[in-house]
C-alpha positions in Angstrom: 81.7 97.4 111.7 80.7 96.4 115.3 82.5 93.2 116.6 80.4 90.1 117.4 80.0 88.9 121.0 82.6 86.8 122.6 82.0 83.0 122.6 81.8 83.2 126.4 80.2 86.7 126.5 78.1 86.1 129.6 81.0 84.4 131.6 83.4 87.2 130.6 81.0 90.0 131.6 80.4 88.3 135.0 84.1 87.9 135.5 84.6 91.7 134.7 81.9 92.7 137.2 83.4 90.4 139.9 86.7 92.3 139.5 85.0 95.4 141.0 87.2 97.6 138.9 84.7 99.4 136.6 84.4 103.2 137.3 87.1 103.0 139.9 89.7 105.8 140.5 93.0 105.7 138.6 95.7 103.6 140.2 99.5 104.0 139.8 100.2 100.4 139.0 97.9 100.4 135.9 99.0 103.9 134.8 102.6 102.8 134.9 101.9 99.9 132.6 100.3 102.0 129.8 103.1 104.6 130.1 105.7 101.8 129.6 103.6 100.3 126.6 103.4 103.7 124.9 107.2 104.3 125.4 108.1 100.9 124.1 105.9 101.0 121.0 106.7 104.7 120.3 103.1 105.8 120.2 101.2 108.7 121.8 98.3 106.7 123.2 98.0 103.5 125.3 95.0 102.2 127.2 93.9 99.4 129.5 90.4 98.9 128.1 87.7 96.8 129.8 84.9 95.5 127.6 81.5 95.9 129.4 78.1 95.0 128.0 77.6 98.1 126.0 80.8 100.1 126.5 84.6 100.0 126.7 85.9 101.6 129.9 89.5 102.8 130.4 91.1 101.7 133.7 94.4 103.4 132.6 94.8 106.1 129.9 97.8 107.9 128.5 97.3 110.2 125.5 93.5 110.6 125.7 93.0 113.1 128.6 89.4 113.4 129.7 88.2 110.3 127.8 86.9 107.6 130.2 84.9 105.3 127.8 83.4 104.9 124.4 80.5 102.8 123.0 81.4 99.2 122.6 80.2 99.2 119.0 83.0 101.6 118.1 85.7 99.8 120.2 88.7 98.2 118.4 89.3 96.3 121.6 85.9 94.6 121.2 87.5 92.9 118.1 90.8 92.2 120.0 89.1 90.2 122.8 87.8 87.7 120.2 91.3 86.3 119.6 94.0 84.7 121.7 96.9 86.9 120.5 97.7 90.5 119.7 95.3 92.1 117.2 97.3 94.5 115.0 95.7 97.0 112.5 98.5 98.8 110.6 96.2 101.3 108.8 92.6 101.4 110.0 91.5 103.4 106.9 92.4 100.4 104.7 90.7 97.8 107.0 87.0 97.1 106.1 86.2 96.5 109.8 87.3 100.0 110.8 87.4 102.3 107.8 84.1 104.0 108.6 84.5 103.8 112.4 83.8 107.2 114.1 87.1 106.9 116.0 88.9 106.7 112.7 87.0 109.2 110.6 86.7 111.6 113.6 88.6 112.1 116.8 91.0 110.7 117.9 91.9 109.9 114.3 93.0 106.3 114.9 95.2 104.9 112.1 97.3 102.3 113.9 96.1 99.9 116.7 97.6 96.9 118.5 95.8 95.3 121.4 96.8 92.3 123.6 93.9 90.5 125.3 93.7 90.6 129.1 93.0 87.0 129.9 92.2 86.0 133.5 93.4 82.8 135.2 89.9 81.3 134.6 90.2 81.9 130.8 87.9 84.9 130.6 89.0 87.7 128.3 87.8 91.0 129.9 89.7 93.6 127.9 93.0 94.6 126.4 96.2 96.5 126.9 96.4 98.4 123.6 98.6 101.0 121.9 97.3 103.6 119.4 98.8 106.0 116.9 97.4 108.7 114.6 99.5 107.4 111.7 100.0 104.0 110.1 102.5 101.7 111.9 103.6 98.2 112.6 105.1 96.6 115.7 108.4 94.8 115.7 108.5 91.2 117.0 110.1 92.4 120.2 107.5 95.1 120.7 104.7 92.6 120.2 106.3 90.2 122.7 106.6 92.9 125.3 103.0 94.0 124.7 101.9 90.5 125.5 104.0 90.4 128.7 102.5 93.8 129.8 99.0 92.6 129.2 99.7 89.4 131.2 101.0 91.6 134.0 97.9 93.8 133.8 95.6 90.8 134.1 97.6 89.6 137.2 97.3 93.1 138.7 93.5 93.0 138.2 93.2 89.6 139.9 95.6 90.6 142.6 93.7 93.8 143.2 90.5 91.8 143.5 92.2 89.3 145.8 93.4 92.0 148.1 90.0 93.6 148.2 88.1 90.3 148.9 90.6 89.3 151.5 90.4 92.7 153.3 86.6 92.4 153.2 86.7 88.8 154.5 89.2 89.2 157.3 90.6 92.3 159.0 93.2 90.6 161.0 96.9 91.2 160.0 97.6 87.5 160.0 94.8 86.8 157.5 96.0 89.6 155.2 99.6 88.3 155.4 98.6 84.7 154.5 96.5 85.9 151.5 99.1 88.2 150.2 101.6 85.4 150.4 99.2 83.2 148.4 98.8 86.0 145.7 102.3 87.2 145.3 104.6 84.2 145.9 104.4 83.2 142.3 104.5 86.7 140.8 107.7 87.5 138.8 107.9 90.9 140.4 109.1 91.6 143.9 106.2 92.0 146.3 106.5 92.7 150.0 104.6 94.2 152.9 106.6 96.5 155.3 105.1 97.7 158.5 104.8 101.4 159.4 108.1 101.1 161.2 109.6 99.8 157.9 110.2 96.3 159.3 109.3 93.4 156.9 106.2 91.5 157.5 106.5 89.3 154.4 108.3 89.1 151.1 107.8 86.9 148.0 110.3 84.6 146.4 111.4 87.2 143.8 113.6 88.8 146.6 115.8 85.8 146.4 116.6 86.5 142.7 117.1 90.2 143.1 118.9 90.5 146.4 120.0 86.9 147.1 118.0 87.1 150.4 115.8 84.4 151.8 112.3 86.0 152.1 111.7 84.2 155.4 114.9 85.7 156.9 113.7 89.2 155.9 110.8 89.1 158.4 111.3 91.6 161.1 114.3 93.3 159.4 114.4 97.0 158.6 114.2 97.9 155.0 117.5 99.7 155.2 119.2 96.3 155.9 117.9 95.0 152.6 118.6 98.1 150.5 121.9 99.1 152.0 122.8 102.7 153.0 123.1 104.3 149.6 119.9 102.8 148.0 118.0 103.4 151.2 118.9 107.1 151.2 117.7 107.4 147.5 114.4 105.7 148.4 113.8 107.4 151.7 111.8 110.4 150.3 109.4 108.0 148.6 109.1 105.9 151.7 108.3 108.9 153.8 105.6 110.1 151.3 104.1 106.6 151.2 103.9 106.5 155.0 101.9 109.8 154.8 99.3 108.0 152.6 100.6 109.0 149.2 101.2 106.2 146.6 104.6 106.4 145.0 105.9 105.2 141.6 109.5 105.6 140.4 112.3 103.9 138.5 115.6 102.8 139.9 118.8 101.1 138.8 119.8 98.2 141.1 123.0 96.2 141.2 122.3 92.6 142.2 124.6 90.5 144.4 125.8 88.7 141.2 127.0 92.1 139.9 124.4 92.5 137.2 122.5 95.8 136.8 118.8 95.8 136.6 116.2 98.5 136.0 113.1 98.4 138.2 109.8 100.1 138.4 109.0 100.5 142.1 105.6 101.2 143.6 104.8 102.0 147.2 101.1 101.6 148.0 100.0 102.7 151.6 97.9 100.3 153.6 95.4 102.7 155.2 92.8 101.6 157.8 90.6 104.1 159.7 92.7 106.9 158.3 95.9 105.5 159.6 98.8 104.1 157.5 99.5 100.6 158.9 102.2 99.7 156.4 103.3 99.6 152.8 102.7 97.2 149.9 105.9 97.3 147.8 105.8 96.1 144.2 109.0 96.1 142.2 108.9 95.1 138.5 112.0 94.2 136.5 111.9 96.5 133.4 115.5 95.9 132.3 114.4 94.3 129.0 111.9 97.2 128.5 114.6 99.8 129.1 117.0 98.0 126.8 114.2 97.9 124.2 113.3 101.5 124.7 117.0 102.5 124.3 117.3 100.4 121.2 114.2 101.8 119.7 115.3 105.3 120.5 118.6 104.7 118.7 116.8 103.0 115.8 114.4 105.9 115.5 117.3 108.4 115.5 119.1 106.4 112.8 115.9 106.2 110.7 115.4 109.9 111.1 118.9 110.6 109.8 118.4 108.2 106.9 115.0 109.7 106.2 116.6 113.2 106.0 119.2 112.0 103.6 116.6 110.3 101.4 114.4 113.5 101.4 117.4 115.6 100.3 118.3 113.1 97.5 114.6 112.8 96.5 114.3 116.6 96.3 117.4 116.9 94.1 116.1 114.1 91.9 112.7 115.8 91.6 114.3 119.1 90.6 116.5 117.4 88.0 113.5 115.5 86.5 111.4 118.6 86.4 114.1 120.6 84.5 114.5 117.8 82.0 110.8 116.9 81.7 111.9 113.3 82.6 109.9 111.1 85.0 110.9 107.7 86.4 109.1 104.6 87.4 109.5 101.1 88.9 107.2 98.1 88.6 107.3 95.3 91.1 106.0 92.4 89.0 104.7 90.4 91.9 101.6 92.1 93.0 101.6 94.5 90.0 102.8 97.4 92.3 103.9 100.5 90.4 105.7 103.6 91.7 105.9 106.9 89.8 108.1 110.0 90.4 106.3 113.4 90.8 107.4 114.5 87.3 105.9 111.4 85.7 102.5 112.3 87.3 103.0 115.8 85.9 103.9 114.5 82.4 100.8 112.2 82.1 98.5 114.7 83.9 97.5 112.2 86.6 96.6 113.1 90.2 99.0 111.7 92.8 96.2 111.7 95.4 94.5 109.0 93.4 97.5 106.7 93.6 99.7 105.2 90.9 97.8 103.3 88.2 98.8 99.6 87.8 100.4 98.6 84.5 97.1 97.3 83.3 95.3 100.5 84.2 97.8 102.5 82.2 96.1 101.4 79.0 93.9 104.4 79.1 96.9 106.8 79.0 98.1 105.7 75.6 96.8 105.5 72.0 95.8 101.9 71.4 98.6 101.2 68.9 101.2 102.7 71.2 99.9 100.7 74.2 100.1 97.5 72.1 103.8 98.3 71.3 104.5 99.0 74.9 102.9 95.7 76.0 105.0 93.8 73.5 108.2 95.5 74.6 107.4 94.9 78.3 106.5 91.3 77.7 109.8 90.8 75.9 111.7 92.5 78.8 110.0 90.1 81.3 110.8 87.1 79.2 114.3 87.8 78.1 115.5 90.8 80.1 115.9 92.9 76.9 115.7 96.7 77.5 113.5 98.8 75.3 113.2 102.4 73.9 110.0 103.5 72.3 108.2 106.7 71.1 104.6 106.5 72.3 101.5 108.6 71.8 99.8 109.4 75.1 96.4 110.9 76.0 96.2 112.7 79.4 93.0 112.4 81.5 92.3 116.0 80.6 92.3 115.1 76.9 95.6 116.7 76.0 97.6 114.5 73.7 101.4 114.3 73.3 104.4 112.1 72.8 106.9 110.5 75.1 110.1 108.6 74.9 109.8 105.5 77.1 112.8 103.5 78.2 112.8 100.4 80.4 115.1 97.7 81.7 114.6 94.5 83.7 116.2 93.6 87.1 116.9 90.0 88.1 117.0 88.4 91.5 119.6 85.9 92.7 117.8 83.1 90.9 118.1 85.0 87.6 114.4 85.7 87.4 113.0 89.1 86.4 111.3 90.5 89.5 111.3 94.2 88.7 111.3 96.7 85.8 112.4 100.3 86.0 112.7 103.0 83.5 112.3 106.7 82.5 109.7 108.6 80.5 110.6 111.9 78.7 108.0 114.3 77.3 109.0 114.8 73.6 105.8 116.4 72.5 107.4 119.7 71.4 110.1 117.8 69.5 107.5 115.7 67.7 105.3 118.7 67.0 108.3 120.4 65.3 109.0 117.2 63.3 105.3 116.9 62.4 105.1 120.6 61.3 108.1 120.1 59.0 106.6 116.9 57.5 103.3 118.7 57.1 104.9 121.6 55.2 106.6 119.2 52.8 103.3 117.3 52.4 101.5 120.6 51.6 104.0 121.3 48.8 103.6 117.8 47.4 99.9 118.0 47.5 99.9 121.4 45.8 101.9 119.9 42.9 99.5 116.9 42.6 96.3 118.9 42.8 94.8 117.0 45.7 91.2 117.3 46.8 91.8 120.1 49.3 91.6 123.7 48.2 95.0 125.2 47.6 96.0 128.8 47.0 99.5 130.1 46.6 100.6 133.8 47.0 103.7 135.8 46.5 105.6 137.5 49.3 103.1 140.5 49.1 100.1 138.2 49.7 98.8 138.5 46.1 97.3 135.3 44.6 99.6 133.5 42.2 97.7 130.2 41.7 94.7 128.2 43.0 93.4 124.7 42.2 89.9 123.7 41.0 88.7 122.9 44.5 89.7 126.4 45.6 87.9 127.9 42.6 84.7 126.1 43.5 84.8 127.1 47.1 85.8 130.8 46.8 83.8 131.4 43.6 86.7 132.8 41.6 88.5 131.4 38.6 92.2 131.1 38.8 92.6 133.5 35.9 90.3 136.1 37.7 92.0 135.7 41.1 95.6 135.8 39.9 97.3 139.0 41.0 94.6 140.1 43.3 95.2 140.5 47.1 94.2 137.3 48.9 91.8 139.3 51.1 89.7 140.2 48.0 89.0 136.6 47.0 89.4 134.8 50.3 86.6 136.1 52.6 86.6 134.5 56.1 84.6 135.3 59.2 84.0 133.8 62.7 81.2 131.4 62.5 79.6 132.6 65.7 80.3 136.4 65.8 80.5 136.9 62.0 83.5 139.2 62.6 86.2 139.2 60.0 89.0 136.9 61.1 92.8 137.4 60.7 94.2 136.7 57.2 96.3 133.5 57.7 98.7 134.3 54.8 99.5 137.7 56.3 100.0 136.1 59.7 102.3 133.5 58.1 104.4 136.1 56.4 104.6 138.2 59.6 105.5 135.2 61.9 107.5 133.3 59.2 106.1 130.0 60.2 103.2 127.7 59.6 99.9 129.1 61.0 96.3 127.8 61.1 92.9 129.4 61.1 91.1 130.1 64.3 88.4 127.6 65.4 84.9 128.1 63.9 86.2 129.9 60.7 83.6 130.3 58.0 84.4 130.9 54.3 81.9 133.1 52.4 82.1 132.4 48.6 81.7 135.0 45.9 78.1 133.9 45.4 77.3 133.9 49.2 77.7 130.2 49.8 79.1 129.4 53.2 81.6 126.7 54.1 83.0 125.8 57.5 86.7 125.4 56.8 90.0 124.4 58.5 93.3 125.5 56.9 96.9 126.1 57.4 99.3 128.6 55.7 103.0 127.6 55.3 105.8 129.8 54.0 107.4 128.8 50.6 111.2 129.2 50.9 114.1 128.9 48.5 117.3 127.0 49.1 118.8 129.9 51.1 115.7 130.1 53.4 114.3 133.3 51.8 110.5 133.5 51.8 109.1 133.5 48.3 105.4 133.3 49.2 102.8 131.3 51.0 100.8 128.1 50.2 97.3 128.1 51.8 95.5 124.8 52.0 92.0 124.5 53.3 89.0 122.1 53.2 85.3 122.0 53.8 84.4 120.7 57.3 80.8 121.8 57.4 79.5 118.3 57.8 82.1 117.3 60.4 81.2 120.4 62.5 77.5 119.5 62.3 78.3 115.9 63.4 80.8 117.1 66.0 78.1 119.3 67.5 75.7 116.4 67.5 78.3 114.1 69.1 79.1 116.7 71.7 75.5 116.8 72.6 75.3 113.0 72.8 78.4 112.9 74.9 77.1 115.4 77.4 73.4 114.5 77.6 71.4 111.6 78.8 69.7 110.1 75.7 66.5 109.0 77.6 65.6 112.3 79.4 67.6 114.8 77.4 69.1 116.0 80.7 72.8 116.6 81.3 74.6 113.3 82.0 77.0 112.3 84.8 80.2 113.2 83.0 79.0 116.7 82.0 77.5 117.2 85.5 80.8 116.5 87.2 82.6 118.8 84.8 80.1 121.6 85.6 80.3 120.8 89.4 84.1 121.1 89.2 83.7 124.5 87.4 81.3 125.7 90.1 83.7 124.5 92.9 86.6 126.4 91.4 84.4 129.5 91.1 83.5 129.1 94.7 87.2 128.9 95.7 88.3 131.8 93.5 85.4 134.2 94.3 84.3 132.8 97.7 80.8 132.5 96.2 78.1 130.2 97.6 76.3 127.6 95.5 74.4 124.4 96.3 73.9 120.8 95.2 70.7 118.7 95.3 71.2 115.0 95.2 67.8 113.3 94.3 66.9 109.7 94.5 63.4 108.4 93.5 61.4 106.5 96.0 59.4 103.5 94.8 60.9 103.6 91.3 61.7 99.9 91.5 58.1 99.2 92.3 57.1 100.7 88.9 59.9 98.9 87.0 59.0 95.6 88.5 55.3 96.0 88.1 55.2 97.6 84.6 58.5 96.8 82.9 61.6 98.9 82.1 60.0 100.6 79.1 57.3 102.1 81.4 60.0 102.9 84.0 61.7 104.9 81.3 58.5 106.9 80.7 58.4 107.6 84.4 62.0 108.9 84.3 61.1 111.1 81.4 58.1 112.6 83.1 60.0 113.1 86.4 62.9 114.8 84.5 60.4 117.2 82.9 58.8 117.9 86.3 62.2 118.7 87.8 63.0 120.9 84.9 59.9 122.9 85.4 60.8 123.3 89.1 64.3 124.7 89.0 65.7 127.8 87.3 66.8 127.7 83.6 70.3 128.7 84.6 70.6 125.7 87.0 72.1 122.4 85.9 69.7 119.5 86.0 71.3 116.1 85.4 70.4 112.5 85.4 73.3 110.6 87.0 72.0 107.1 86.2 69.2 104.8 87.1 66.7 106.8 89.2 69.3 109.3 90.5 69.2 113.0 89.6 71.2 116.0 90.7 70.8 119.8 90.5 73.6 122.4 90.7 72.1 125.6 92.0 74.5 128.5 91.1 74.6 131.5 93.5 72.2 129.8 95.9 72.4 129.7 99.7 71.7 126.6 101.7 68.4 128.0 102.9 67.3 128.7 99.4 68.4 125.3 98.3 66.4 123.7 101.0 63.4 125.6 99.8 64.0 124.3 96.2 64.2 120.8 97.6 61.0 121.2 99.5 59.3 122.6 96.3 60.4 119.5 94.4 59.1 117.2 97.2 55.8 119.1 97.1 55.5 118.7 93.3 56.3 115.0 93.6 53.7 114.7 96.4 51.1 115.9 94.0 52.4 113.9 91.1 50.9 110.5 90.1 52.3 108.2 87.5 49.5 106.5 85.5 49.9 103.3 83.6 46.7 101.7 82.3 44.3 101.6 85.2 47.1 101.8 87.8 48.2 105.0 89.6 51.6 105.2 91.3 52.7 107.7 93.9 56.4 108.4 93.5 58.4 110.2 96.2 61.9 111.6 96.3 64.7 111.7 98.9 66.9 114.7 98.5 70.3 115.4 99.9 71.2 119.2 100.2 74.9 120.2 100.2 76.4 123.7 100.0 79.1 124.1 97.4 81.6 126.6 98.7 85.3 127.0 99.5 85.2 124.5 102.4 85.3 121.6 99.9 88.6 120.3 98.5 87.1 118.1 95.7 83.9 117.3 94.0 84.2 113.7 95.2 83.9 115.0 98.8 80.8 117.0 97.8 79.2 114.0 96.1 79.8 111.7 99.0 78.4 114.3 101.4 75.3 114.7 99.1 74.9 110.9 99.0 75.2 110.7 102.8 72.5 113.5 103.1 70.2 111.7 100.6 70.6 108.5 102.6 69.7 110.3 105.7 66.5 111.6 103.9 65.6 108.0 103.1 66.2 106.9 106.6 64.1 109.8 107.9 61.0 108.6 106.0 61.5 109.3 102.3 59.9 112.1 100.1 61.9 114.7 101.9 65.1 116.7 101.8 67.8 116.7 104.4 69.5 120.1 104.8 73.1 120.3 105.9 73.6 119.8 109.6 77.3 119.1 110.4 79.5 119.5 107.4 82.6 119.4 109.5 81.9 115.8 110.4 81.1 114.9 106.8 84.3 116.6 105.5 86.3 114.9 108.2 85.2 111.5 106.8 86.6 112.5 103.4 90.2 113.0 104.6 
């Protein structure tokens, strides 16, 4: 999102132009400031950014070699100059102003930003001194204060630079330069002085009194060695000699003041060159004692944090291993803000993707059977009200459809005021334990049902799988009377085949006797009666044991599910198809797209996705009504179906959006298919009464191959491509151009 113009935009731009700094060469004073800022804030990038009419230009740059400017519409600093204080963005991907910014989704991958405005003495804000990181962050109060001080220093340097240039242009005489320099620097907090080529002092500002206890006026005419003393003069001598040869110098130094205190300074020697000859030196000494102390404190803090982080990682890894071995997950819920944290094993138990984040307590309703979630709500509510812990067995449903059971435990934590502010607990997967319990209960129920002649068909056999008894329902379904079937092998009277292949299926009684446990029929089992009548059945066979555990025989219970299978097939169709057009719906489309993406990763095969959006559909809907719009959707769906291959997946995603999955199709071939659809739509006219409508399509074309990590990334790329097609003029397809850039925006 581009920033609006400053309230005093024209005045600020004029002030920036007047500084005569845009497109100038790098200068040590400004470079030193961004190096200090980057070090203090612990970031790799720091800039002095000046906001021009249509660009931001970098006067000083550390961390972005070779980058001199960016468009103003992308500049974070264009937002920072709108305020009076530091603009801090802890995570740009979570800030609506910057989430889609090219500097965030692409290079240099900005996540953290903090910028302090550069405000001139006239009140104009011409830019910022900013710090940038490629990971989320946050400044401490001390770092924020120092960033403000550095930005104020940068603004003073800009004005001082202009003052020097204007003065030199206005008057070449040494006396005029001396008077102007005195005016500029006397109120500066840093030491500033001018030393002649023979290293005698021409002038010094009042800061020398604070540092060296020397009257600036008494320094005039004295050699610099008299001020520094023999030891410090020898240390600085190589820098002085280089500066007198025309080379600017910047270095740090530790200085002991007359009062005995130790200060750290950042010293700069800037040669005064006229007609190719060095006439003297401008000396600028900044007190960076606080910055050095802060830098050392930050270094120690970062080292301490690194040690703590390593300990936490070790503990977390051990906890994760223990939870994985015991199939136990843990969680915490911060009541204020509804913030929930899950352990890795809890994500695994409930089949949720950690990349999608932890669902809130309210969002967890979809992970439980309705009655289980109601009991959980009641227990949690009581824990919040009274602090009472709970332990529940709950039925859950994973996003992939697998069902199971878990044992949920929770307890409340209170703050100093006695109020519950947090809940924590554990979740253990007890599915296998419950399944064993259910199997035992089921076996007992089968025996009870056998004795009571329930409505299901029941057959019992001996240990040799010969029929010993069957109930009336079984007689009707298999076509044998109990008296006729008794003593015969089960396979002679119980004829079952696979519903789809018609192949004979395994005898469940024989399997039960072999495995000595409850077994069930395979899916799609069909019972063929003695008279040829067919029944879709489901069954289970359970061993009959005596008190000592010896198997005496098997009880086989089965029932007719023919109608249920018919209804299930119909429901499956309704769940996977769009009722209006008969095409695959969005849910089934995403399932198939995921399957194709996995195939692409496993076999490195190439497929394609067409993302289709009707142009002018709203015009028909508004003019003719929704019922006529539905007719248009049906006709267009049929036209698309005639255009693509039978093996391709054509889906209606919703509204006037369609998609086609082209299996084993190159991008070039996909673009041809898209063009073919456009051509068909170009010829197509929708007729309603005496009105004829021309309907176009915009098509996004995306390759589906191993480069993609998720179907969400593919769909967003397709949507972007489709939008580009609309922007390019509608009724056209947009082939893939730069998938690297699109994929980068998904990270």
